[in-house]
VEXFI-672189 format. One line per field, with one value per atom (N, C-alpha, C): residue number from 1; residue in one letter; x, y, z. Coordinates in Angstrom, 1 decimal. Each point is the difference from the previous one (the first is absolute). Layout:
N
n	c(NUM/...)
res	c(a/...)
x	c(X/...)
y	c(Y/...)
z	c(Z/...)
This chain:
106
n	c(1/1/1/2/2/2/3/3/3/4/4/4/5/5/5/6/6/6/7/7/7/8/8/8/9/9/9/10/10/10/11/11/11/12/12/12/13/13/13/14/14/14/15/15/15/16/16/16/17/17/17/18/18/18/19/19/19/20/20/20/21/21/21/22/22/22/23/23/23/24/24/24/25/25/25/26/26/26/27/27/27/28/28/28/29/29/29/30/30/30/31/31/31/32/32/32/33/33/33/34/34/34/35/35/35/36/36/36/37/37/37/38/38/38/39/39/39/40/40/40/41/41/41/42/42/42/43/43/43/44/44/44/45/45/45/46/46/46/47/47/47/48/48/48/49/49/49/50/50/50/51/51/51/52/52/52/53/53/53/54/54/54/55/55/55/56/56/56/57/57/57/58/58/58/59/59/59/60/60/60/61/61/61/62/62/62/63/63/63/64/64/64/65/65/65/66/66/66/67/67/67/68/68/68/69/69/69/70/70/70/71/71/71/72/72/72/73/73/73/74/74/74/75/75/75/76/76/76/77/77/77/78/78/78/79/79/79/80/80/80/81/81/81/82/82/82/83/83/83/84/84/84/85/85/85/86/86/86/87/87/87/88/88/88/89/89/89/90/90/90/91/91/91/92/92/92/93/93/93/94/94/94/95/95/95/96/96/96/97/97/97/98/98/98/99/99/99/100/100/100/101/101/101/102/102/102/103/103/103/104/104/104/105/105/105/106/106/106)
res	c(x/x/x/x/x/x/x/x/x/x/x/x/x/x/x/x/x/x/x/x/x/x/x/x/x/x/x/x/x/x/x/x/x/x/x/x/x/x/x/x/x/x/x/x/x/x/x/x/x/x/x/x/x/x/x/x/x/x/x/x/x/x/x/x/x/x/x/x/x/x/x/x/x/x/x/x/x/x/x/x/x/x/x/x/x/x/x/x/x/x/x/x/x/x/x/x/x/x/x/x/x/x/x/x/x/x/x/x/x/x/x/x/x/x/x/x/x/x/x/x/x/x/x/x/x/x/x/x/x/x/x/x/x/x/x/x/x/x/x/x/x/x/x/x/x/x/x/x/x/x/x/x/x/x/x/x/x/x/x/x/x/x/x/x/x/x/x/x/x/x/x/x/x/x/x/x/x/x/x/x/x/x/x/x/x/x/x/x/x/x/x/x/x/x/x/x/x/x/x/x/x/x/x/x/x/x/x/x/x/x/x/x/x/x/x/x/x/x/x/x/x/x/x/x/x/x/x/x/x/x/x/x/x/x/x/x/x/x/x/x/x/x/x/x/x/x/x/x/x/x/x/x/x/x/x/x/x/x/x/x/x/x/x/x/x/x/x/x/x/x/x/x/x/x/x/x/x/x/x/x/x/x/x/x/x/x/x/x/x/x/x/x/x/x/x/x/x/x/x/x/x/x/x/x/x/x/x/x/x/x/x/x/x/x/x/x/x/x)
x	c(86.8/-0.8/-0.7/1.1/-0.6/0.7/0.8/0.3/-1.1/-1.1/-1.0/-0.5/-0.2/-1.1/0.9/1.1/0.9/-0.5/-0.2/-0.1/1.3/-0.2/0.9/0.6/1.1/0.7/0.7/0.0/0.5/1.2/0.8/1.9/-0.9/-1.1/-0.1/-1.0/-0.7/-0.7/1.1/0.9/1.3/0.7/0.2/0.8/-0.9/-1.4/-0.9/-0.3/-0.5/-0.2/1.2/1.4/1.2/0.2/-0.3/0.2/-1.2/-1.1/-1.5/0.7/0.5/0.0/-1.1/-0.5/-1.6/0.3/-0.4/-0.6/-1.2/1.1/-0.8/-0.6/0.3/-0.3/1.6/-0.4/0.9/0.4/-1.3/0.2/-0.4/0.3/0.0/-1.4/-1.2/-1.2/-0.9/0.8/-0.2/0.3/1.0/1.0/-1.0/-0.6/0.0/-1.8/-0.4/-1.4/0.0/0.9/0.7/0.0/0.7/0.5/-0.9/-1.3/-1.4/-0.8/0.1/-1.1/0.8/1.0/1.1/-0.4/0.4/-0.5/-0.9/-1.4/-1.4/-0.2/0.1/-0.2/0.5/1.3/0.7/-0.6/-0.7/-0.4/-1.5/-1.0/-1.1/-0.1/1.4/0.0/0.1/1.5/-0.3/-0.6/-1.0/-1.2/-0.7/-0.7/-0.8/0.8/1.0/1.1/-0.1/0.3/-0.3/-0.9/-1.5/-1.2/-0.7/0.7/-0.4/-0.1/-1.0/0.1/0.7/1.2/0.6/-0.2/-1.1/0.0/-0.7/0.8/-0.4/0.8/1.0/0.7/1.7/0.2/1.4/1.3/0.5/1.6/0.7/0.3/0.3/1.4/1.0/1.1/-0.1/-1.7/-0.3/-0.4/0.4/-0.8/1.1/-0.1/0.7/0.5/1.1/1.0/-0.1/0.0/-0.9/1.1/1.5/0.8/-1.3/-0.5/-0.8/1.4/0.6/1.1/0.2/0.1/0.1/1.4/0.3/1.0/0.5/1.2/0.7/0.0/-0.8/0.1/0.1/1.6/0.4/-0.9/-0.5/-1.2/1.1/-0.7/0.6/-0.8/1.3/-0.8/-1.4/-0.6/-1.4/0.6/-0.7/0.2/0.2/0.8/0.3/-1.3/-0.7/-1.3/-1.1/0.0/-1.4/0.6/1.0/0.0/-0.4/1.0/-0.7/-1.2/-0.8/-1.4/-0.5/0.2/-0.7/0.4/1.1/0.7/-1.2/-0.5/-0.8/0.7/-0.3/0.3/1.7/0.3/0.8/1.6/-0.3/1.7/0.7/1.4/0.5/1.3/0.4/1.4/0.0/-1.1/0.1/0.2/-0.7/0.2/-0.9/-0.6/-1.2/0.8/-1.0/0.5/-1.0/1.0/-0.4/0.3/-0.8/0.3/0.9/1.5/0.3/-0.2/0.3/-0.2/0.9/1.3/1.1/0.7/0.4/1.6/1.3/0.6/1.5/0.4/0.7/0.7/-1.0/-1.1/-0.8/0.0)
y	c(-178.9/0.4/1.5/0.1/2.1/0.7/-0.9/0.5/0.3/-1.2/0.4/1.3/0.3/1.3/1.2/0.2/1.1/0.5/1.1/0.6/0.0/0.0/-0.3/1.9/-0.4/1.7/0.3/1.3/-0.4/-0.2/-0.1/-0.6/-1.4/-1.1/-1.3/-0.2/1.4/-0.5/0.0/1.3/-0.1/-1.2/-0.6/-1.3/-1.0/-0.4/-0.9/0.6/0.9/0.3/0.0/0.2/-0.1/-1.7/-0.8/-1.7/-0.2/0.8/-0.9/0.8/0.9/1.3/0.5/0.6/0.4/1.5/0.7/1.4/0.6/0.7/0.1/1.5/1.0/1.8/0.4/0.7/1.0/1.3/0.6/1.4/-1.4/1.0/-0.1/-0.3/1.1/-0.2/-1.8/-0.5/-1.2/-0.8/0.0/-0.7/-0.4/1.1/0.0/-0.6/0.2/-0.1/-1.6/-0.5/-1.8/-0.5/1.1/-0.5/-0.1/0.8/0.0/-1.6/0.2/-1.2/-1.2/-0.3/-1.4/0.3/0.8/-0.4/0.1/0.6/-0.5/-1.4/0.0/-1.7/-0.8/0.0/-0.9/0.1/1.0/0.4/-1.1/0.2/-0.6/-1.8/-0.3/-1.4/-0.4/0.8/-0.6/0.0/1.2/-0.6/-0.5/-0.8/-0.8/-1.7/0.3/-1.6/0.2/0.3/0.7/-0.5/0.4/-0.2/-1.4/-1.0/-1.3/-0.7/-0.6/-0.8/-1.3/-0.2/-1.7/-0.7/0.5/-0.8/-1.7/-1.0/-1.1/-0.9/1.0/-0.3/-0.2/-1.7/-0.2/0.4/0.3/0.9/-1.2/0.5/-0.3/-1.0/0.8/-0.5/-1.6/-0.7/-1.0/-1.1/0.5/-0.3/-1.6/-0.4/-1.4/0.6/-0.2/0.3/-1.4/0.3/-1.1/0.6/-0.9/0.5/-0.7/1.1/-0.3/0.3/-0.2/0.5/-1.7/-0.4/-1.3/-0.1/-1.4/-0.1/0.7/0.2/0.9/-1.9/0.0/-0.9/0.5/-0.4/0.3/-0.6/0.9/-0.2/0.5/-0.7/0.5/1.2/1.1/1.4/0.4/0.4/0.4/0.2/-0.4/0.2/1.7/0.2/1.9/0.4/-0.9/0.2/0.3/-1.3/0.4/1.6/-0.1/1.5/1.2/-0.1/1.2/0.3/-1.3/0.0/0.8/-0.3/1.0/1.3/0.4/1.6/0.5/-0.7/1.1/0.8/1.3/1.0/0.6/-0.6/0.7/-1.4/0.0/-0.7/0.5/-0.2/0.4/-0.5/0.0/-1.1/-1.2/-0.2/-1.9/0.0/1.3/-0.1/1.4/-0.5/1.4/1.2/0.9/1.3/0.6/0.7/1.0/0.9/0.9/2.0/0.1/0.7/0.4/1.3/-0.6/1.3/0.9/-1.1/1.1/0.7/0.6/0.8/-0.3/0.3/-0.6/1.1/-0.9/0.8/0.3/-1.1/0.2/-0.7)
z	c(-45.9/-1.5/0.5/0.3/0.3/-1.9/-0.2/-1.0/-1.3/0.4/-1.1/0.3/1.1/0.4/-0.4/-0.5/-0.2/-1.6/0.1/-1.6/-0.8/-1.4/-0.9/-0.4/0.5/-0.7/-1.1/-0.4/-1.5/-0.5/1.0/-0.3/-0.2/1.2/-0.8/-1.3/-0.2/-1.0/-1.6/0.8/-1.7/-0.2/1.2/-0.4/0.1/-0.1/-0.2/-1.9/0.0/-1.3/-1.5/0.8/-0.9/0.0/0.7/-0.1/-0.8/-0.1/-0.5/-1.4/-0.2/-0.9/-0.4/0.7/0.0/-0.3/-0.1/-0.4/1.3/1.1/0.8/0.6/-1.4/-0.3/-0.3/-0.5/-0.7/1.2/0.4/0.8/1.6/1.2/1.4/0.3/-0.8/0.1/-0.2/-1.3/-0.7/1.1/0.5/0.5/1.7/0.6/1.2/-0.2/-1.3/-0.2/0.1/-1.1/0.4/1.2/0.8/1.4/1.1/-0.3/0.9/-0.6/-1.1/-0.7/0.9/-0.5/0.7/1.1/0.7/1.9/0.2/-0.2/-0.1/-0.7/-1.1/-0.2/1.4/-0.5/1.8/0.7/0.7/1.0/0.1/-1.3/0.1/-0.5/-0.4/0.1/1.0/1.0/1.2/1.1/-0.1/0.9/0.1/-1.6/-0.9/1.0/-0.3/0.1/2.1/0.7/1.3/0.3/-0.8/1.1/-0.9/-0.5/-0.1/1.2/0.2/1.7/-0.5/0.6/-0.3/1.1/1.3/0.8/-0.8/0.9/0.0/-1.4/-1.0/-0.8/0.8/-0.5/0.6/-0.5/0.7/-0.2/-1.2/-1.3/-0.3/0.1/1.4/0.6/0.1/0.6/0.1/-0.9/-1.5/-0.8/-0.7/-0.4/-1.0/-0.7/-0.5/-1.4/-0.4/-1.2/-1.2/-1.2/-0.4/-1.3/-0.9/-0.6/-1.4/-1.4/0.2/-1.5/-0.7/-1.5/0.2/-0.3/-0.1/-0.4/-1.6/-0.6/-1.3/-0.4/-1.2/-1.1/-1.9/-0.1/-1.3/-1.0/-0.3/-2.0/-0.7/-0.8/-1.9/0.0/-0.6/-0.2/-0.7/-0.3/-1.0/-1.1/-1.0/-1.6/-0.4/-0.4/-0.1/-0.6/-1.4/-0.6/0.7/1.4/0.7/0.7/0.9/0.5/-0.8/-1.4/-0.5/-0.6/0.1/-0.7/1.2/1.4/1.0/0.7/-1.0/-0.1/-0.5/-1.0/-1.1/-0.7/-0.3/-1.2/0.9/1.2/0.8/-0.3/-1.8/0.0/-1.3/0.3/-0.8/-0.4/-1.3/-0.6/0.7/0.4/1.1/1.3/0.5/1.2/0.9/1.7/0.1/0.4/-0.9/0.2/1.3/0.6/1.0/0.4/0.3/-0.2/1.1/-0.4/0.7/1.5/0.9/0.8/1.2/-0.7/0.4/-0.6/0.5/-1.2/0.4/-1.0/0.5/1.2/0.8/1.3/1.3/0.0/0.9/0.9)
């Protein structure tokens, strides 16, 4: 778990931001400020997590594993009118309309 204590560097932040399509700052100062905040937040969270007293808590390695999934049962489809009624104003030409979030080529 040593990797938890490692600070996030600007290259890792750039990789994460690109994957999540986040704008982490256009200038070096903005990027460094966001990097400082991210590492500070990570450190405070880890301090809090590692301060939790887990004495007497059974290890999950000893926990009994139970399958909570049910069998798939084929059922008739929902009526289109009922589905569209639940969509509210987000309908167009008999279909549910959702906002566009990706541009072509992404």
